[in-house]
PyMOL Python script that loads the backbone (N, CA, C, O; Angstrom):
from pymol import cmd

cmd.read_pdbstr("""\
ATOM      1  N   MET A   1      28.706  18.249  31.063  1.00  0.00           N
ATOM      2  CA  MET A   1      28.050  17.872  29.824  1.00  0.00           C
ATOM      3  C   MET A   1      26.827  17.035  30.170  1.00  0.00           C
ATOM      4  O   MET A   1      26.946  16.020  30.856  1.00  0.00           O
ATOM      5  N   PHE A   2      25.664  17.444  29.708  1.00  0.00           N
ATOM      6  CA  PHE A   2      24.424  16.714  29.944  1.00  0.00           C
ATOM      7  C   PHE A   2      23.823  16.303  28.611  1.00  0.00           C
ATOM      8  O   PHE A   2      23.783  17.089  27.665  1.00  0.00           O
ATOM      9  N   ASP A   3      23.361  15.071  28.547  1.00  0.00           N
ATOM     10  CA  ASP A   3      22.657  14.559  27.380  1.00  0.00           C
ATOM     11  C   ASP A   3      21.227  14.299  27.841  1.00  0.00           C
ATOM     12  O   ASP A   3      20.886  13.182  28.231  1.00  0.00           O
ATOM     13  N   VAL A   4      20.392  15.336  27.795  1.00  0.00           N
ATOM     14  CA  VAL A   4      19.044  15.264  28.348  1.00  0.00           C
ATOM     15  C   VAL A   4      18.026  15.100  27.226  1.00  0.00           C
ATOM     16  O   VAL A   4      18.008  15.888  26.280  1.00  0.00           O
ATOM     17  N   PRO A   5      17.172  14.072  27.331  1.00  0.00           N
ATOM     18  CA  PRO A   5      16.141  13.909  26.305  1.00  0.00           C
ATOM     19  C   PRO A   5      15.105  15.023  26.395  1.00  0.00           C
ATOM     20  O   PRO A   5      14.905  15.600  27.464  1.00  0.00           O
ATOM     21  N   PRO A   6      14.446  15.328  25.278  1.00  0.00           N
ATOM     22  CA  PRO A   6      13.402  16.357  25.318  1.00  0.00           C
ATOM     23  C   PRO A   6      12.222  15.872  26.158  1.00  0.00           C
ATOM     24  O   PRO A   6      12.013  14.665  26.283  1.00  0.00           O
ATOM     25  N   PRO A   7      11.442  16.797  26.740  1.00  0.00           N
ATOM     26  CA  PRO A   7      10.271  16.380  27.513  1.00  0.00           C
ATOM     27  C   PRO A   7       9.299  15.586  26.646  1.00  0.00           C
ATOM     28  O   PRO A   7       9.061  15.933  25.489  1.00  0.00           O
ATOM     29  N   ASN A   8       8.750  14.537  27.204  1.00  0.00           N
ATOM     30  CA  ASN A   8       7.765  13.748  26.470  1.00  0.00           C
ATOM     31  C   ASN A   8       6.907  12.955  27.454  1.00  0.00           C
ATOM     32  O   ASN A   8       7.229  12.850  28.637  1.00  0.00           O
ATOM     33  N   GLU A   9       5.834  12.413  26.951  1.00  0.00           N
ATOM     34  CA  GLU A   9       4.990  11.549  27.768  1.00  0.00           C
ATOM     35  C   GLU A   9       5.638  10.178  27.784  1.00  0.00           C
ATOM     36  O   GLU A   9       5.989   9.640  26.734  1.00  0.00           O
ATOM     37  N   VAL A  10       5.798   9.613  28.967  1.00  0.00           N
ATOM     38  CA  VAL A  10       6.482   8.328  29.109  1.00  0.00           C
ATOM     39  C   VAL A  10       5.471   7.254  29.480  1.00  0.00           C
ATOM     40  O   VAL A  10       4.751   7.373  30.472  1.00  0.00           O
ATOM     41  N   ARG A  11       5.427   6.210  28.672  1.00  0.00           N
ATOM     42  CA  ARG A  11       4.533   5.081  28.942  1.00  0.00           C
ATOM     43  C   ARG A  11       5.311   3.786  28.826  1.00  0.00           C
ATOM     44  O   ARG A  11       5.940   3.517  27.803  1.00  0.00           O
ATOM     45  N   GLY A  12       5.268   2.986  29.878  1.00  0.00           N
ATOM     46  CA  GLY A  12       5.919   1.688  29.869  1.00  0.00           C
ATOM     47  C   GLY A  12       7.312   1.744  30.481  1.00  0.00           C
ATOM     48  O   GLY A  12       7.993   2.768  30.415  1.00  0.00           O
ATOM     49  N   ILE A  13       7.728   0.623  31.080  1.00  0.00           N
ATOM     50  CA  ILE A  13       8.997   0.570  31.796  1.00  0.00           C
ATOM     51  C   ILE A  13      10.193   0.762  30.865  1.00  0.00           C
ATOM     52  O   ILE A  13      11.173   1.392  31.263  1.00  0.00           O
ATOM     53  N   VAL A  14      10.145   0.241  29.648  1.00  0.00           N
ATOM     54  CA  VAL A  14      11.274   0.390  28.715  1.00  0.00           C
ATOM     55  C   VAL A  14      11.473   1.861  28.372  1.00  0.00           C
ATOM     56  O   VAL A  14      12.596   2.362  28.423  1.00  0.00           O
ATOM     57  N   THR A  15      10.402   2.552  28.027  1.00  0.00           N
ATOM     58  CA  THR A  15      10.493   3.971  27.708  1.00  0.00           C
ATOM     59  C   THR A  15      10.940   4.763  28.926  1.00  0.00           C
ATOM     60  O   THR A  15      11.725   5.702  28.798  1.00  0.00           O
ATOM     61  N   TYR A  16      10.449   4.396  30.107  1.00  0.00           N
ATOM     62  CA  TYR A  16      10.860   5.069  31.341  1.00  0.00           C
ATOM     63  C   TYR A  16      12.365   4.966  31.529  1.00  0.00           C
ATOM     64  O   TYR A  16      13.030   5.965  31.802  1.00  0.00           O
ATOM     65  N   ARG A  17      12.902   3.768  31.386  1.00  0.00           N
ATOM     66  CA  ARG A  17      14.353   3.578  31.559  1.00  0.00           C
ATOM     67  C   ARG A  17      15.145   4.373  30.530  1.00  0.00           C
ATOM     68  O   ARG A  17      16.195   4.930  30.849  1.00  0.00           O
ATOM     69  N   GLU A  18      14.646   4.431  29.292  1.00  0.00           N
ATOM     70  CA  GLU A  18      15.353   5.161  28.245  1.00  0.00           C
ATOM     71  C   GLU A  18      15.363   6.666  28.495  1.00  0.00           C
ATOM     72  O   GLU A  18      16.284   7.356  28.057  1.00  0.00           O
ATOM     73  N   THR A  19      14.353   7.185  29.191  1.00  0.00           N
ATOM     74  CA  THR A  19      14.239   8.633  29.353  1.00  0.00           C
ATOM     75  C   THR A  19      14.667   9.134  30.723  1.00  0.00           C
ATOM     76  O   THR A  19      14.730  10.346  30.925  1.00  0.00           O
ATOM     77  N   THR A  20      14.964   8.248  31.677  1.00  0.00           N
ATOM     78  CA  THR A  20      15.302   8.728  33.013  1.00  0.00           C
ATOM     79  C   THR A  20      16.761   8.541  33.381  1.00  0.00           C
ATOM     80  O   THR A  20      17.180   8.983  34.451  1.00  0.00           O
ATOM     81  N   LEU A  21      17.536   7.911  32.542  1.00  0.00           N
ATOM     82  CA  LEU A  21      18.963   7.758  32.840  1.00  0.00           C
ATOM     83  C   LEU A  21      19.741   8.744  31.991  1.00  0.00           C
ATOM     84  O   LEU A  21      19.847   8.581  30.775  1.00  0.00           O
ATOM     85  N   LEU A  22      20.284   9.761  32.632  1.00  0.00           N
ATOM     86  CA  LEU A  22      20.995  10.826  31.947  1.00  0.00           C
ATOM     87  C   LEU A  22      22.487  10.539  31.907  1.00  0.00           C
ATOM     88  O   LEU A  22      23.022   9.846  32.773  1.00  0.00           O
ATOM     89  N   ARG A  23      23.147  11.072  30.904  1.00  0.00           N
ATOM     90  CA  ARG A  23      24.603  10.989  30.833  1.00  0.00           C
ATOM     91  C   ARG A  23      25.163  12.273  31.445  1.00  0.00           C
ATOM     92  O   ARG A  23      24.731  13.371  31.096  1.00  0.00           O
ATOM     93  N   CYS A  24      26.116  12.133  32.347  1.00  0.00           N
ATOM     94  CA  CYS A  24      26.703  13.293  33.005  1.00  0.00           C
ATOM     95  C   CYS A  24      28.178  13.025  33.241  1.00  0.00           C
ATOM     96  O   CYS A  24      28.542  12.316  34.179  1.00  0.00           O
ATOM     97  N   ALA A  25      29.029  13.589  32.392  1.00  0.00           N
ATOM     98  CA  ALA A  25      30.470  13.384  32.511  1.00  0.00           C
ATOM     99  C   ALA A  25      31.166  14.267  31.493  1.00  0.00           C
ATOM    100  O   ALA A  25      30.530  14.879  30.635  1.00  0.00           O
ATOM    101  N   THR A  26      32.478  14.321  31.605  1.00  0.00           N
ATOM    102  CA  THR A  26      33.239  15.026  30.584  1.00  0.00           C
ATOM    103  C   THR A  26      33.288  14.152  29.343  1.00  0.00           C
ATOM    104  O   THR A  26      32.997  12.957  29.412  1.00  0.00           O
ATOM    105  N   ALA A  27      33.649  14.730  28.221  1.00  0.00           N
ATOM    106  CA  ALA A  27      33.747  13.958  26.968  1.00  0.00           C
ATOM    107  C   ALA A  27      34.741  12.811  27.131  1.00  0.00           C
ATOM    108  O   ALA A  27      34.496  11.712  26.634  1.00  0.00           O
ATOM    109  N   GLU A  28      35.844  13.045  27.811  1.00  0.00           N
ATOM    110  CA  GLU A  28      36.846  11.998  28.030  1.00  0.00           C
ATOM    111  C   GLU A  28      36.296  10.869  28.891  1.00  0.00           C
ATOM    112  O   GLU A  28      36.513   9.693  28.597  1.00  0.00           O
ATOM    113  N   GLU A  29      35.578  11.228  29.962  1.00  0.00           N
ATOM    114  CA  GLU A  29      34.986  10.210  30.834  1.00  0.00           C
ATOM    115  C   GLU A  29      33.953   9.374  30.087  1.00  0.00           C
ATOM    116  O   GLU A  29      33.870   8.164  30.297  1.00  0.00           O
ATOM    117  N   LEU A  30      33.168  10.002  29.220  1.00  0.00           N
ATOM    118  CA  LEU A  30      32.164   9.257  28.446  1.00  0.00           C
ATOM    119  C   LEU A  30      32.816   8.337  27.420  1.00  0.00           C
ATOM    120  O   LEU A  30      32.287   7.265  27.129  1.00  0.00           O
ATOM    121  N   ARG A  31      33.959   8.745  26.870  1.00  0.00           N
ATOM    122  CA  ARG A  31      34.676   7.842  25.949  1.00  0.00           C
ATOM    123  C   ARG A  31      35.156   6.598  26.684  1.00  0.00           C
ATOM    124  O   ARG A  31      35.112   5.494  26.140  1.00  0.00           O
ATOM    125  N   LYS A  32      35.616   6.776  27.925  1.00  0.00           N
ATOM    126  CA  LYS A  32      36.099   5.638  28.728  1.00  0.00           C
ATOM    127  C   LYS A  32      34.951   4.760  29.217  1.00  0.00           C
ATOM    128  O   LYS A  32      35.087   3.539  29.286  1.00  0.00           O
ATOM    129  N   ASP A  33      33.826   5.375  29.554  1.00  0.00           N
ATOM    130  CA  ASP A  33      32.679   4.642  30.106  1.00  0.00           C
ATOM    131  C   ASP A  33      31.380   5.215  29.530  1.00  0.00           C
ATOM    132  O   ASP A  33      30.686   5.977  30.202  1.00  0.00           O
ATOM    133  N   PRO A  34      31.051   4.844  28.277  1.00  0.00           N
ATOM    134  CA  PRO A  34      29.866   5.422  27.629  1.00  0.00           C
ATOM    135  C   PRO A  34      28.540   5.051  28.290  1.00  0.00           C
ATOM    136  O   PRO A  34      27.521   5.681  28.008  1.00  0.00           O
ATOM    137  N   ASP A  35      28.532   4.051  29.156  1.00  0.00           N
ATOM    138  CA  ASP A  35      27.296   3.644  29.823  1.00  0.00           C
ATOM    139  C   ASP A  35      27.095   4.327  31.172  1.00  0.00           C
ATOM    140  O   ASP A  35      26.136   4.020  31.879  1.00  0.00           O
ATOM    141  N   SER A  36      27.988   5.250  31.538  1.00  0.00           N
ATOM    142  CA  SER A  36      27.841   5.985  32.793  1.00  0.00           C
ATOM    143  C   SER A  36      26.558   6.809  32.743  1.00  0.00           C
ATOM    144  O   SER A  36      26.343   7.573  31.802  1.00  0.00           O
ATOM    145  N   ARG A  37      25.716   6.656  33.742  1.00  0.00           N
ATOM    146  CA  ARG A  37      24.425   7.338  33.768  1.00  0.00           C
ATOM    147  C   ARG A  37      24.145   7.940  35.139  1.00  0.00           C
ATOM    148  O   ARG A  37      24.686   7.488  36.148  1.00  0.00           O
ATOM    149  N   VAL A  38      23.311   8.947  35.165  1.00  0.00           N
ATOM    150  CA  VAL A  38      22.808   9.549  36.398  1.00  0.00           C
ATOM    151  C   VAL A  38      21.325   9.210  36.482  1.00  0.00           C
ATOM    152  O   VAL A  38      20.602   9.288  35.488  1.00  0.00           O
ATOM    153  N   ARG A  39      20.878   8.830  37.683  1.00  0.00           N
ATOM    154  CA  ARG A  39      19.476   8.468  37.869  1.00  0.00           C
ATOM    155  C   ARG A  39      18.768   9.582  38.636  1.00  0.00           C
ATOM    156  O   ARG A  39      19.069   9.803  39.809  1.00  0.00           O
ATOM    157  N   PRO A  40      17.831  10.288  37.998  1.00  0.00           N
ATOM    158  CA  PRO A  40      17.082  11.322  38.724  1.00  0.00           C
ATOM    159  C   PRO A  40      15.879  10.726  39.450  1.00  0.00           C
ATOM    160  O   PRO A  40      15.235   9.801  38.955  1.00  0.00           O
ATOM    161  N   THR A  41      15.589  11.266  40.617  1.00  0.00           N
ATOM    162  CA  THR A  41      14.397  10.907  41.373  1.00  0.00           C
ATOM    163  C   THR A  41      13.643  12.200  41.655  1.00  0.00           C
ATOM    164  O   THR A  41      14.235  13.179  42.111  1.00  0.00           O
ATOM    165  N   VAL A  42      12.347  12.207  41.388  1.00  0.00           N
ATOM    166  CA  VAL A  42      11.548  13.414  41.555  1.00  0.00           C
ATOM    167  C   VAL A  42      10.330  13.100  42.409  1.00  0.00           C
ATOM    168  O   VAL A  42       9.638  12.108  42.180  1.00  0.00           O
ATOM    169  N   ARG A  43      10.072  13.960  43.406  1.00  0.00           N
ATOM    170  CA  ARG A  43       8.856  13.843  44.219  1.00  0.00           C
ATOM    171  C   ARG A  43       7.919  14.966  43.788  1.00  0.00           C
ATOM    172  O   ARG A  43       8.320  16.127  43.706  1.00  0.00           O
ATOM    173  N   LEU A  44       6.676  14.611  43.517  1.00  0.00           N
ATOM    174  CA  LEU A  44       5.674  15.586  43.093  1.00  0.00           C
ATOM    175  C   LEU A  44       4.590  15.735  44.155  1.00  0.00           C
ATOM    176  O   LEU A  44       4.323  14.811  44.923  1.00  0.00           O
ATOM    177  N   ARG A  45       3.971  16.913  44.183  1.00  0.00           N
ATOM    178  CA  ARG A  45       2.784  17.108  45.023  1.00  0.00           C
ATOM    179  C   ARG A  45       1.825  18.015  44.259  1.00  0.00           C
ATOM    180  O   ARG A  45       2.229  18.836  43.436  1.00  0.00           O
ATOM    181  N   LYS A  46       0.569  17.841  44.555  1.00  0.00           N
ATOM    182  CA  LYS A  46      -0.453  18.610  43.861  1.00  0.00           C
ATOM    183  C   LYS A  46      -0.773  19.869  44.647  1.00  0.00           C
ATOM    184  O   LYS A  46      -1.125  19.801  45.825  1.00  0.00           O
ATOM    185  N   GLU A  47      -0.650  21.021  43.993  1.00  0.00           N
ATOM    186  CA  GLU A  47      -0.951  22.322  44.601  1.00  0.00           C
ATOM    187  C   GLU A  47      -1.889  23.073  43.680  1.00  0.00           C
ATOM    188  O   GLU A  47      -1.559  23.326  42.522  1.00  0.00           O
ATOM    189  N   GLY A  48      -3.055  23.429  44.187  1.00  0.00           N
ATOM    190  CA  GLY A  48      -3.989  24.194  43.380  1.00  0.00           C
ATOM    191  C   GLY A  48      -4.374  23.523  42.071  1.00  0.00           C
ATOM    192  O   GLY A  48      -4.571  24.193  41.057  1.00  0.00           O
ATOM    193  N   GLY A  49      -4.480  22.189  42.097  1.00  0.00           N
ATOM    194  CA  GLY A  49      -4.867  21.453  40.893  1.00  0.00           C
ATOM    195  C   GLY A  49      -3.726  21.185  39.915  1.00  0.00           C
ATOM    196  O   GLY A  49      -3.953  20.606  38.853  1.00  0.00           O
ATOM    197  N   ARG A  50      -2.500  21.596  40.254  1.00  0.00           N
ATOM    198  CA  ARG A  50      -1.338  21.372  39.371  1.00  0.00           C
ATOM    199  C   ARG A  50      -0.286  20.560  40.104  1.00  0.00           C
ATOM    200  O   ARG A  50      -0.110  20.712  41.313  1.00  0.00           O
ATOM    201  N   TRP A  51       0.416  19.695  39.375  1.00  0.00           N
ATOM    202  CA  TRP A  51       1.510  18.937  39.953  1.00  0.00           C
ATOM    203  C   TRP A  51       2.771  19.790  39.908  1.00  0.00           C
ATOM    204  O   TRP A  51       3.105  20.368  38.873  1.00  0.00           O
ATOM    205  N   VAL A  52       3.470  19.864  41.040  1.00  0.00           N
ATOM    206  CA  VAL A  52       4.719  20.615  41.119  1.00  0.00           C
ATOM    207  C   VAL A  52       5.806  19.726  41.727  1.00  0.00           C
ATOM    208  O   VAL A  52       5.519  18.840  42.530  1.00  0.00           O
ATOM    209  N   VAL A  53       7.047  19.974  41.336  1.00  0.00           N
ATOM    210  CA  VAL A  53       8.177  19.225  41.885  1.00  0.00           C
ATOM    211  C   VAL A  53       8.440  19.734  43.296  1.00  0.00           C
ATOM    212  O   VAL A  53       8.683  20.924  43.490  1.00  0.00           O
ATOM    213  N   SER A  54       8.392  18.832  44.291  1.00  0.00           N
ATOM    214  CA  SER A  54       8.662  19.228  45.669  1.00  0.00           C
ATOM    215  C   SER A  54      10.047  18.775  46.118  1.00  0.00           C
ATOM    216  O   SER A  54      10.563  19.275  47.117  1.00  0.00           O
ATOM    217  N   HIS A  55      10.658  17.836  45.395  1.00  0.00           N
ATOM    218  CA  HIS A  55      12.006  17.363  45.724  1.00  0.00           C
ATOM    219  C   HIS A  55      12.620  16.739  44.480  1.00  0.00           C
ATOM    220  O   HIS A  55      11.935  16.073  43.705  1.00  0.00           O
ATOM    221  N   GLU A  56      13.909  16.958  44.298  1.00  0.00           N
ATOM    222  CA  GLU A  56      14.616  16.374  43.168  1.00  0.00           C
ATOM    223  C   GLU A  56      15.976  15.894  43.664  1.00  0.00           C
ATOM    224  O   GLU A  56      16.652  16.599  44.413  1.00  0.00           O
ATOM    225  N   HIS A  57      16.375  14.692  43.244  1.00  0.00           N
ATOM    226  CA  HIS A  57      17.640  14.110  43.676  1.00  0.00           C
ATOM    227  C   HIS A  57      18.262  13.372  42.498  1.00  0.00           C
ATOM    228  O   HIS A  57      17.552  12.736  41.719  1.00  0.00           O
ATOM    229  N   HIS A  58      19.578  13.452  42.365  1.00  0.00           N
ATOM    230  CA  HIS A  58      20.293  12.739  41.294  1.00  0.00           C
ATOM    231  C   HIS A  58      21.335  11.837  41.935  1.00  0.00           C
ATOM    232  O   HIS A  58      22.015  12.233  42.881  1.00  0.00           O
ATOM    233  N   SER A  59      21.459  10.614  41.410  1.00  0.00           N
ATOM    234  CA  SER A  59      22.448   9.676  41.947  1.00  0.00           C
ATOM    235  C   SER A  59      23.010   8.828  40.810  1.00  0.00           C
ATOM    236  O   SER A  59      22.415   8.718  39.739  1.00  0.00           O
ATOM    237  N   PHE A  60      24.170   8.232  41.073  1.00  0.00           N
ATOM    238  CA  PHE A  60      24.775   7.304  40.130  1.00  0.00           C
ATOM    239  C   PHE A  60      24.449   5.896  40.596  1.00  0.00           C
ATOM    240  O   PHE A  60      24.571   5.612  41.787  1.00  0.00           O
ATOM    241  N   PRO A  61      24.033   4.993  39.691  1.00  0.00           N
ATOM    242  CA  PRO A  61      23.767   3.610  40.084  1.00  0.00           C
ATOM    243  C   PRO A  61      25.030   2.965  40.662  1.00  0.00           C
ATOM    244  O   PRO A  61      26.142   3.275  40.236  1.00  0.00           O
ATOM    245  N   ALA A  62      24.850   2.076  41.625  1.00  0.00           N
ATOM    246  CA  ALA A  62      25.982   1.363  42.234  1.00  0.00           C
ATOM    247  C   ALA A  62      26.653   0.469  41.212  1.00  0.00           C
ATOM    248  O   ALA A  62      25.997  -0.091  40.334  1.00  0.00           O
ATOM    249  N   ARG A  63      27.933   0.343  41.326  1.00  0.00           N
ATOM    250  CA  ARG A  63      28.704  -0.542  40.431  1.00  0.00           C
ATOM    251  C   ARG A  63      29.271  -1.690  41.249  1.00  0.00           C
ATOM    252  O   ARG A  63      29.615  -1.523  42.419  1.00  0.00           O
ATOM    253  N   ASP A  64      29.364  -2.856  40.622  1.00  0.00           N
ATOM    254  CA  ASP A  64      29.940  -4.040  41.318  1.00  0.00           C
ATOM    255  C   ASP A  64      31.432  -3.943  41.377  1.00  0.00           C
ATOM    256  O   ASP A  64      32.087  -4.834  41.917  1.00  0.00           O
TER     257      ASP A  64
END
""", "prot")
cmd.dss("prot")
cmd.show_as("cartoon", "prot")
cmd.util.cbc("prot")
cmd.orient("prot")
């Protein structure tokens, strides 16, 4: 189950945080831990005047 926001222009750190932390879990897992998030990291490179994704990685933030 993914709760992915629609594509949009992101400006500012608050908006960035709101749009880059995805929810990824079963419905039961989300009921137990609704703040569980996945953090995507994307590397871009410019090819022929266009930006393209050259690497993508997803991770879960560390928990104490």
